[in-house]
C-alpha positions in Angstrom: 0.0 0.0 0.0 1.3 3.5 -0.9 0.2 6.9 0.3 -0.2 9.6 -2.4 -1.2 13.2 -2.3 -3.5 15.2 -4.7 -2.0 18.4 -5.9 -3.8 21.7 -6.5 -4.6 20.6 -10.1 -6.2 17.4 -8.9 -3.3 15.2 -10.0 -1.8 12.3 -8.2 1.5 10.6 -8.8 1.5 6.8 -8.9 4.6 5.7 -7.0 7.4 4.2 -9.2 7.3 0.9 -7.4 3.6 0.5 -8.3 4.1 1.7 -11.9 6.9 -0.8 -12.4 4.9 -3.7 -10.8 1.9 -2.9 -13.1 4.1 -2.1 -16.1 2.5 1.3 -16.4 4.0 3.6 -18.9 3.4 7.0 -20.5 0.1 7.0 -22.4 -1.5 4.0 -20.6 -5.1 4.5 -19.7 -6.6 4.0 -16.3 -10.3 3.6 -15.5 -11.4 5.5 -12.3 -14.2 3.8 -10.4 -15.9 5.3 -7.4 -16.9 2.2 -5.4 -18.3 3.8 -2.3 -18.2 7.2 -0.7 -14.5 7.1 0.1 -13.2 4.4 -2.1 -11.6 5.0 -5.5 -10.2 2.2 -7.7 -7.8 2.7 -10.6 -7.9 -0.1 -13.2 -5.4 -0.3 -16.1 -7.3 -0.9 -19.3 -5.9 -1.9 -22.7 -8.3 -0.5 -25.3 -6.7 -2.4 -28.2 -7.0 -5.7 -26.3 -10.7 -4.9 -25.6 -11.4 -4.2 -29.2 -9.6 -7.4 -30.3 -11.6 -9.4 -27.8 -14.8 -7.9 -29.1 -13.9 -8.6 -32.7 -13.0 -12.2 -31.8 -16.3 -12.7 -30.1 -18.3 -11.2 -33.0 -16.4 -13.5 -35.4 -17.0 -16.5 -33.2 -20.7 -15.8 -32.9 -20.8 -15.3 -36.7 -22.9 -12.1 -36.2 -24.1 -10.2 -39.3 -23.2 -6.7 -38.1 -24.6 -5.1 -41.3 -27.9 -6.9 -40.8 -28.0 -5.9 -37.1 -27.3 -2.3 -38.0 -30.1 -2.3 -40.6 -32.5 -3.8 -38.0 -31.6 -1.2 -35.4 -32.0 1.6 -37.9 -35.4 0.3 -39.0 -36.6 -0.1 -35.4 -35.3 3.4 -34.6 -37.1 4.9 -37.6 -40.3 3.0 -36.7 -40.2 4.4 -33.1 -39.5 7.9 -34.3 -42.4 7.8 -36.8 -44.7 6.5 -34.0 -43.6 9.3 -31.7 -44.1 12.0 -34.4 -47.5 10.7 -35.4 -48.8 10.7 -31.8 -47.7 14.4 -31.4 -49.6 15.6 -34.5 
């Protein structure tokens, strides 16, 4: 466990021991989660890995993304038309 201090601009410095252990480097992204009133969690995220995982799951599920997009657009248009027709 390490103690850190927030500066006037709201920044904190992650101690070098922690950065080395987590292999954090310049440009890495961290997700900030407010778990409870006084608990914050920083989680390292790898956006490229997340996108690769999503692409792999889509391919594995053999999803027709173009078809899904069309269906979503059609449903959105239908809902919009219904809302417009009830107003006038």
